[in-house]
Structure formats: structure tokens, C-alpha cells
N, CA, C and O atoms as a GROMACS GRO file, in nm:
protein
  368
    1UNK      N    1   0.573   0.921   1.287
    1UNK     CA    2   0.570   0.790   1.232
    1UNK      C    3   0.712   0.753   1.189
    1UNK      O    4   0.785   0.840   1.144
    2UNK      N    5   0.754   0.626   1.202
    2UNK     CA    6   0.879   0.585   1.159
    2UNK      C    7   0.861   0.475   1.046
    2UNK      O    8   0.750   0.439   1.008
    3UNK      N    9   0.974   0.426   0.996
    3UNK     CA   10   0.965   0.330   0.882
    3UNK      C   11   0.892   0.202   0.922
    3UNK      O   12   0.814   0.147   0.844
    4UNK      N   13   0.920   0.153   1.046
    4UNK     CA   14   0.854   0.033   1.090
    4UNK      C   15   0.697   0.048   1.092
    4UNK      O   16   0.621  -0.041   1.052
    5UNK      N   17   0.657   0.166   1.141
    5UNK     CA   18   0.511   0.188   1.145
    5UNK      C   19   0.452   0.203   1.002
    5UNK      O   20   0.339   0.163   0.975
    6UNK      N   21   0.532   0.262   0.913
    6UNK     CA   22   0.486   0.275   0.776
    6UNK      C   23   0.475   0.138   0.709
    6UNK      O   24   0.380   0.112   0.634
    7UNK      N   25   0.572   0.050   0.736
    7UNK     CA   26   0.566  -0.086   0.683
    7UNK      C   27   0.449  -0.161   0.739
    7UNK      O   28   0.386  -0.239   0.667
    8UNK      N   29   0.416  -0.141   0.868
    8UNK     CA   30   0.299  -0.210   0.924
    8UNK      C   31   0.169  -0.165   0.859
    8UNK      O   32   0.079  -0.245   0.836
    9UNK      N   33   0.160  -0.036   0.829
    9UNK     CA   34   0.041   0.015   0.757
    9UNK      C   35   0.030  -0.048   0.621
    9UNK      O   36  -0.079  -0.088   0.579
   10UNK      N   37   0.143  -0.058   0.550
   10UNK     CA   38   0.141  -0.121   0.419
   10UNK      C   39   0.107  -0.271   0.430
   10UNK      O   40   0.037  -0.324   0.343
   11UNK      N   41   0.151  -0.337   0.527
   11UNK     CA   42   0.118  -0.480   0.547
   11UNK      C   43  -0.032  -0.496   0.579
   11UNK      O   44  -0.096  -0.591   0.534
   12UNK      N   45  -0.086  -0.401   0.658
   12UNK     CA   46  -0.231  -0.401   0.677
   12UNK      C   47  -0.304  -0.380   0.549
   12UNK      O   48  -0.406  -0.444   0.525
   13UNK      N   49  -0.252  -0.288   0.464
   13UNK     CA   50  -0.316  -0.262   0.335
   13UNK      C   51  -0.311  -0.386   0.245
   13UNK      O   52  -0.404  -0.412   0.169
   14UNK      N   53  -0.203  -0.462   0.254
   14UNK     CA   54  -0.191  -0.587   0.179
   14UNK      C   55  -0.294  -0.681   0.221
   14UNK      O   56  -0.359  -0.744   0.138
   15UNK      N   57  -0.314  -0.694   0.351
   15UNK     CA   58  -0.419  -0.785   0.407
   15UNK      C   59  -0.557  -0.742   0.358
   15UNK      O   60  -0.641  -0.826   0.327
   16UNK      N   61  -0.581  -0.614   0.352
   16UNK     CA   62  -0.708  -0.561   0.304
   16UNK      C   63  -0.726  -0.600   0.155
   16UNK      O   64  -0.832  -0.647   0.114
   17UNK      N   65  -0.623  -0.579   0.080
   17UNK     CA   66  -0.634  -0.607  -0.062
   17UNK      C   67  -0.651  -0.762  -0.086
   17UNK      O   68  -0.730  -0.801  -0.172
   18UNK      N   69  -0.581  -0.844  -0.012
   18UNK     CA   70  -0.588  -0.984  -0.029
   18UNK      C   71  -0.730  -1.040   0.014
   18UNK      O   72  -0.775  -1.143  -0.036
   19UNK      N   73  -0.794  -0.968   0.104
   19UNK     CA   74  -0.926  -1.009   0.152
   19UNK      C   75  -1.037  -0.981   0.051
   19UNK      O   76  -1.144  -1.041   0.057
   20UNK      N   77  -1.010  -0.888  -0.044
   20UNK     CA   78  -1.107  -0.850  -0.143
   20UNK      C   79  -1.062  -0.902  -0.281
   20UNK      O   80  -0.967  -0.848  -0.339
   21UNK      N   81  -1.123  -0.997  -0.330
   21UNK     CA   82  -1.085  -1.062  -0.458
   21UNK      C   83  -1.067  -0.961  -0.573
   21UNK      O   84  -0.968  -0.966  -0.647
   22UNK      N   85  -1.165  -0.869  -0.586
   22UNK     CA   86  -1.158  -0.769  -0.689
   22UNK      C   87  -1.034  -0.682  -0.677
   22UNK      O   88  -0.968  -0.652  -0.777
   23UNK      N   89  -1.002  -0.640  -0.550
   23UNK     CA   90  -0.885  -0.558  -0.526
   23UNK      C   91  -0.758  -0.630  -0.560
   23UNK      O   92  -0.667  -0.575  -0.621
   24UNK      N   93  -0.753  -0.761  -0.516
   24UNK     CA   94  -0.633  -0.840  -0.545
   24UNK      C   95  -0.613  -0.853  -0.695
   24UNK      O   96  -0.501  -0.838  -0.743
   25UNK      N   97  -0.716  -0.879  -0.768
   25UNK     CA   98  -0.700  -0.899  -0.915
   25UNK      C   99  -0.657  -0.765  -0.978
   25UNK      O  100  -0.575  -0.763  -1.070
   26UNK      N  101  -0.712  -0.653  -0.929
   26UNK     CA  102  -0.676  -0.524  -0.983
   26UNK      C  103  -0.529  -0.496  -0.950
   26UNK      O  104  -0.456  -0.447  -1.036
   27UNK      N  105  -0.486  -0.524  -0.829
   27UNK     CA  106  -0.344  -0.503  -0.790
   27UNK      C  107  -0.251  -0.588  -0.876
   27UNK      O  108  -0.152  -0.537  -0.927
   28UNK      N  109  -0.282  -0.716  -0.892
   28UNK     CA  110  -0.202  -0.807  -0.974
   28UNK      C  111  -0.196  -0.757  -1.120
   28UNK      O  112  -0.090  -0.755  -1.182
   29UNK      N  113  -0.309  -0.718  -1.170
   29UNK     CA  114  -0.316  -0.666  -1.308
   29UNK      C  115  -0.228  -0.543  -1.324
   29UNK      O  116  -0.152  -0.532  -1.420
   30UNK      N  117  -0.240  -0.450  -1.228
   30UNK     CA  118  -0.166  -0.327  -1.238
   30UNK      C  119  -0.014  -0.346  -1.226
   30UNK      O  120   0.063  -0.284  -1.300
   31UNK      N  121   0.028  -0.431  -1.135
   31UNK     CA  122   0.169  -0.446  -1.105
   31UNK      C  123   0.234  -0.553  -1.190
   31UNK      O  124   0.355  -0.547  -1.213
   32UNK      N  125   0.159  -0.650  -1.239
   32UNK     CA  126   0.216  -0.762  -1.313
   32UNK      C  127   0.274  -0.873  -1.224
   32UNK      O  128   0.325  -0.973  -1.273
   33UNK      N  129   0.265  -0.853  -1.092
   33UNK     CA  130   0.310  -0.954  -1.000
   33UNK      C  131   0.216  -1.072  -0.996
   33UNK      O  132   0.094  -1.053  -0.987
   34UNK      N  133   0.266  -1.188  -1.004
   34UNK     CA  134   0.184  -1.308  -0.989
   34UNK      C  135   0.156  -1.322  -0.834
   34UNK      O  136   0.239  -1.281  -0.753
   35UNK      N  137   0.044  -1.376  -0.797
   35UNK     CA  138   0.012  -1.393  -0.654
   35UNK      C  139   0.128  -1.460  -0.578
   35UNK      O  140   0.162  -1.418  -0.467
   36UNK      N  141   0.189  -1.563  -0.637
   36UNK     CA  142   0.296  -1.630  -0.566
   36UNK      C  143   0.419  -1.534  -0.551
   36UNK      O  144   0.489  -1.542  -0.450
   37UNK      N  145   0.444  -1.452  -0.641
   37UNK     CA  146   0.551  -1.350  -0.631
   37UNK      C  147   0.518  -1.250  -0.525
   37UNK      O  148   0.604  -1.210  -0.446
   38UNK      N  149   0.392  -1.208  -0.521
   38UNK     CA  150   0.350  -1.111  -0.420
   38UNK      C  151   0.369  -1.172  -0.277
   38UNK      O  152   0.418  -1.105  -0.186
   39UNK      N  153   0.329  -1.299  -0.260
   39UNK     CA  154   0.349  -1.357  -0.130
   39UNK      C  155   0.499  -1.366  -0.094
   39UNK      O  156   0.537  -1.338   0.020
   40UNK      N  157   0.580  -1.404  -0.190
   40UNK     CA  158   0.723  -1.416  -0.162
   40UNK      C  159   0.790  -1.282  -0.134
   40UNK      O  160   0.887  -1.278  -0.058
   41UNK      N  161   0.744  -1.175  -0.192
   41UNK     CA  162   0.812  -1.048  -0.185
   41UNK      C  163   0.735  -0.948  -0.099
   41UNK      O  164   0.774  -0.832  -0.095
   42UNK      N  165   0.629  -0.987  -0.030
   42UNK     CA  166   0.540  -0.899   0.045
   42UNK      C  167   0.613  -0.812   0.146
   42UNK      O  168   0.570  -0.699   0.169
   43UNK      N  169   0.717  -0.858   0.204
   43UNK     CA  170   0.792  -0.773   0.304
   43UNK      C  171   0.892  -0.678   0.253
   43UNK      O  172   0.947  -0.600   0.330
   44UNK      N  173   0.917  -0.679   0.122
   44UNK     CA  174   1.014  -0.588   0.062
   44UNK      C  175   0.965  -0.445   0.063
   44UNK      O  176   0.852  -0.421   0.019
   45UNK      N  177   1.042  -0.351   0.110
   45UNK     CA  178   1.001  -0.212   0.121
   45UNK      C  179   0.946  -0.157  -0.012
   45UNK      O  180   0.849  -0.081  -0.011
   46UNK      N  181   1.006  -0.194  -0.123
   46UNK     CA  182   0.956  -0.145  -0.253
   46UNK      C  183   0.819  -0.197  -0.284
   46UNK      O  184   0.737  -0.122  -0.337
   47UNK      N  185   0.789  -0.323  -0.253
   47UNK     CA  186   0.656  -0.377  -0.273
   47UNK      C  187   0.558  -0.314  -0.177
   47UNK      O  188   0.443  -0.291  -0.214
   48UNK      N  189   0.599  -0.287  -0.057
   48UNK     CA  190   0.509  -0.224   0.040
   48UNK      C  191   0.472  -0.085  -0.009
   48UNK      O  192   0.357  -0.044   0.003
   49UNK      N  193   0.569  -0.012  -0.064
   49UNK     CA  194   0.542   0.119  -0.121
   49UNK      C  195   0.440   0.110  -0.234
   49UNK      O  196   0.350   0.193  -0.244
   50UNK      N  197   0.456   0.008  -0.321
   50UNK     CA  198   0.360  -0.011  -0.429
   50UNK      C  199   0.218  -0.046  -0.383
   50UNK      O  200   0.119  -0.010  -0.447
   51UNK      N  201   0.212  -0.117  -0.270
   51UNK     CA  202   0.085  -0.148  -0.209
   51UNK      C  203   0.013  -0.020  -0.166
   51UNK      O  204  -0.106  -0.001  -0.192
   52UNK      N  205   0.087   0.067  -0.102
   52UNK     CA  206   0.035   0.195  -0.058
   52UNK      C  207  -0.003   0.283  -0.178
   52UNK      O  208  -0.106   0.351  -0.177
   53UNK      N  209   0.081   0.280  -0.281
   53UNK     CA  210   0.045   0.355  -0.404
   53UNK      C  211  -0.088   0.308  -0.455
   53UNK      O  212  -0.171   0.391  -0.491
   54UNK      N  213  -0.113   0.180  -0.460
   54UNK     CA  214  -0.238   0.122  -0.509
   54UNK      C  215  -0.353   0.172  -0.423
   54UNK      O  216  -0.454   0.216  -0.477
   55UNK      N  217  -0.341   0.166  -0.293
   55UNK     CA  218  -0.446   0.212  -0.201
   55UNK      C  219  -0.476   0.359  -0.225
   55UNK      O  220  -0.592   0.400  -0.227
   56UNK      N  221  -0.368   0.440  -0.242
   56UNK     CA  222  -0.384   0.581  -0.257
   56UNK      C  223  -0.435   0.630  -0.394
   56UNK      O  224  -0.468   0.748  -0.410
   57UNK      N  225  -0.441   0.540  -0.489
   57UNK     CA  226  -0.487   0.573  -0.625
   57UNK      C  227  -0.633   0.603  -0.636
   57UNK      O  228  -0.678   0.665  -0.732
   58UNK      N  229  -0.708   0.560  -0.537
   58UNK     CA  230  -0.855   0.573  -0.550
   58UNK      C  231  -0.912   0.607  -0.411
   58UNK      O  232  -0.886   0.539  -0.311
   59UNK      N  233  -0.990   0.716  -0.410
   59UNK     CA  234  -1.039   0.764  -0.280
   59UNK      C  235  -1.129   0.660  -0.208
   59UNK      O  236  -1.120   0.641  -0.086
   60UNK      N  237  -1.215   0.595  -0.285
   60UNK     CA  238  -1.304   0.494  -0.223
   60UNK      C  239  -1.222   0.377  -0.165
   60UNK      O  240  -1.254   0.324  -0.058
   61UNK      N  241  -1.120   0.339  -0.234
   61UNK     CA  242  -1.032   0.231  -0.191
   61UNK      C  243  -0.960   0.274  -0.065
   61UNK      O  244  -0.950   0.197   0.031
   62UNK      N  245  -0.911   0.396  -0.064
   62UNK     CA  246  -0.837   0.452   0.052
   62UNK      C  247  -0.930   0.460   0.172
   62UNK      O  248  -0.891   0.417   0.281
   63UNK      N  249  -1.053   0.513   0.156
   63UNK     CA  250  -1.142   0.527   0.268
   63UNK      C  251  -1.188   0.390   0.320
   63UNK      O  252  -1.202   0.370   0.440
   64UNK      N  253  -1.208   0.300   0.232
   64UNK     CA  254  -1.251   0.165   0.273
   64UNK      C  255  -1.140   0.097   0.356
   64UNK      O  256  -1.168   0.033   0.458
   65UNK      N  257  -1.015   0.109   0.312
   65UNK     CA  258  -0.904   0.057   0.386
   65UNK      C  259  -0.891   0.125   0.520
   65UNK      O  260  -0.875   0.057   0.621
   66UNK      N  261  -0.897   0.254   0.524
   66UNK     CA  262  -0.876   0.330   0.649
   66UNK      C  263  -0.986   0.293   0.752
   66UNK      O  264  -0.959   0.279   0.871
   67UNK      N  265  -1.111   0.277   0.702
   67UNK     CA  266  -1.220   0.237   0.789
   67UNK      C  267  -1.192   0.100   0.845
   67UNK      O  268  -1.204   0.078   0.966
   68UNK      N  269  -1.155   0.006   0.759
   68UNK     CA  270  -1.127  -0.132   0.802
   68UNK      C  271  -1.011  -0.140   0.904
   68UNK      O  272  -1.014  -0.218   0.999
   69UNK      N  273  -0.908  -0.055   0.880
   69UNK     CA  274  -0.789  -0.056   0.964
   69UNK      C  275  -0.795   0.040   1.079
   69UNK      O  276  -0.703   0.046   1.160
   70UNK      N  277  -0.903   0.116   1.086
   70UNK     CA  278  -0.924   0.215   1.192
   70UNK      C  279  -0.810   0.321   1.192
   70UNK      O  280  -0.750   0.353   1.295
   71UNK      N  281  -0.784   0.372   1.070
   71UNK     CA  282  -0.680   0.470   1.050
   71UNK      C  283  -0.743   0.604   0.998
   71UNK      O  284  -0.846   0.605   0.931
   72UNK      N  285  -0.677   0.713   1.031
   72UNK     CA  286  -0.716   0.840   0.970
   72UNK      C  287  -0.676   0.835   0.823
   72UNK      O  288  -0.572   0.777   0.791
   73UNK      N  289  -0.752   0.890   0.734
   73UNK     CA  290  -0.729   0.878   0.590
   73UNK      C  291  -0.594   0.936   0.542
   73UNK      O  292  -0.546   0.901   0.434
   74UNK      N  293  -0.535   1.024   0.622
   74UNK     CA  294  -0.405   1.077   0.578
   74UNK      C  295  -0.286   0.988   0.614
   74UNK      O  296  -0.175   1.010   0.566
   75UNK      N  297  -0.310   0.886   0.698
   75UNK     CA  298  -0.199   0.803   0.748
   75UNK      C  299  -0.131   0.717   0.636
   75UNK      O  300  -0.009   0.706   0.638
   76UNK      N  301  -0.202   0.658   0.540
   76UNK     CA  302  -0.130   0.591   0.433
   76UNK      C  303  -0.041   0.678   0.354
   76UNK      O  304   0.065   0.634   0.310
   77UNK      N  305  -0.081   0.804   0.333
   77UNK     CA  306   0.006   0.892   0.253
   77UNK      C  307   0.129   0.928   0.329
   77UNK      O  308   0.238   0.936   0.273
   78UNK      N  309   0.113   0.949   0.464
   78UNK     CA  310   0.230   0.973   0.548
   78UNK      C  311   0.323   0.855   0.545
   78UNK      O  312   0.444   0.869   0.533
   79UNK      N  313   0.264   0.734   0.558
   79UNK     CA  314   0.345   0.610   0.555
   79UNK      C  315   0.417   0.598   0.420
   79UNK      O  316   0.533   0.558   0.415
   80UNK      N  317   0.349   0.632   0.311
   80UNK     CA  318   0.408   0.615   0.177
   80UNK      C  319   0.535   0.693   0.162
   80UNK      O  320   0.631   0.645   0.102
   81UNK      N  321   0.538   0.816   0.217
   81UNK     CA  322   0.654   0.900   0.211
   81UNK      C  323   0.779   0.840   0.278
   81UNK      O  324   0.891   0.881   0.247
   82UNK      N  325   0.762   0.748   0.364
   82UNK     CA  326   0.875   0.690   0.435
   82UNK      C  327   0.931   0.562   0.371
   82UNK      O  328   1.033   0.508   0.413
   83UNK      N  329   0.861   0.518   0.270
   83UNK     CA  330   0.906   0.396   0.198
   83UNK      C  331   0.974   0.431   0.066
   83UNK      O  332   0.951   0.540   0.014
   84UNK      N  333   1.057   0.344   0.011
   84UNK     CA  334   1.130   0.372  -0.115
   84UNK      C  335   1.038   0.418  -0.225
   84UNK      O  336   0.934   0.357  -0.250
   85UNK      N  337   1.075   0.525  -0.289
   85UNK     CA  338   0.999   0.584  -0.398
   85UNK      C  339   0.897   0.686  -0.353
   85UNK      O  340   0.832   0.747  -0.438
   86UNK      N  341   0.880   0.706  -0.223
   86UNK     CA  342   0.779   0.795  -0.170
   86UNK      C  343   0.828   0.933  -0.136
   86UNK      O  344   0.754   1.020  -0.091
   87UNK      N  345   0.960   0.951  -0.160
   87UNK     CA  346   1.014   1.081  -0.126
   87UNK      C  347   0.958   1.192  -0.210
   87UNK      O  348   0.925   1.170  -0.327
   88UNK      N  349   0.945   1.313  -0.154
   88UNK     CA  350   0.906   1.427  -0.231
   88UNK      C  351   1.018   1.474  -0.319
   88UNK      O  352   1.132   1.487  -0.275
   89UNK      N  353   0.985   1.499  -0.446
   89UNK     CA  354   1.084   1.548  -0.542
   89UNK      C  355   1.065   1.695  -0.562
   89UNK      O  356   0.954   1.738  -0.594
   90UNK      N  357   1.166   1.775  -0.546
   90UNK     CA  358   1.160   1.914  -0.576
   90UNK      C  359   1.237   1.945  -0.700
   90UNK      O  360   1.359   1.930  -0.700
   91UNK      N  361   1.171   1.987  -0.805
   91UNK     CA  362   1.227   2.004  -0.936
   91UNK      C  363   1.291   2.140  -0.960
   91UNK      O  364   1.345   2.167  -1.067
   92UNK      N  365   1.283   2.226  -0.857
   92UNK     CA  366   1.342   2.359  -0.874
   92UNK      C  367   1.477   2.370  -0.806
   92UNK      O  368   1.539   2.476  -0.811
   0.00000   0.00000   0.00000
């Protein structure tokens, strides 16, 4: 997977979130982004990473998204690692 593919998965996740009113409200509440700000910044890699973080926070949310997008459940986590803030940190 490359960064472009990771961004595409995140954009699909955003579409999934936007289609579910409860998910959209939860995302907006968690991030503090107003819906207009989300629309304006939706393509920014940092926002896309946050979208995947939100999807990955809950197993049911993750599985529902993956089913809707026809993705294997591990793909959003792989995509997240390629976006800003998703790097693995080794503390030793």
C-alpha cells in the first residue's frame, strides 16, 4: 500500500462517517471540528489520519466500515501507519 491508497481508504471512511448521522456527530464531538471545517479540510493528510483513528477506535465501527467498503479489517490500520501521526514509535 502507498500513501495515495491510504488516503483513498481514509476518504472512503469519511464518506462512511458522513452517511451515518450518529457517527458524524460522534466524530465532530470528538475532534471539535465543525462540519464546515471538516468539509474544507477533508483532504488534508492530518485530517485523514484522524478519520482513520476514529474508525479504528471501535471494533464495531471498524467492521461496519470494512464491510461497507469491501475491505479486509486490517487495511484501515495499515493505511493509518502511512499518514501523519501513524508512525510506530519505539521508546527504547
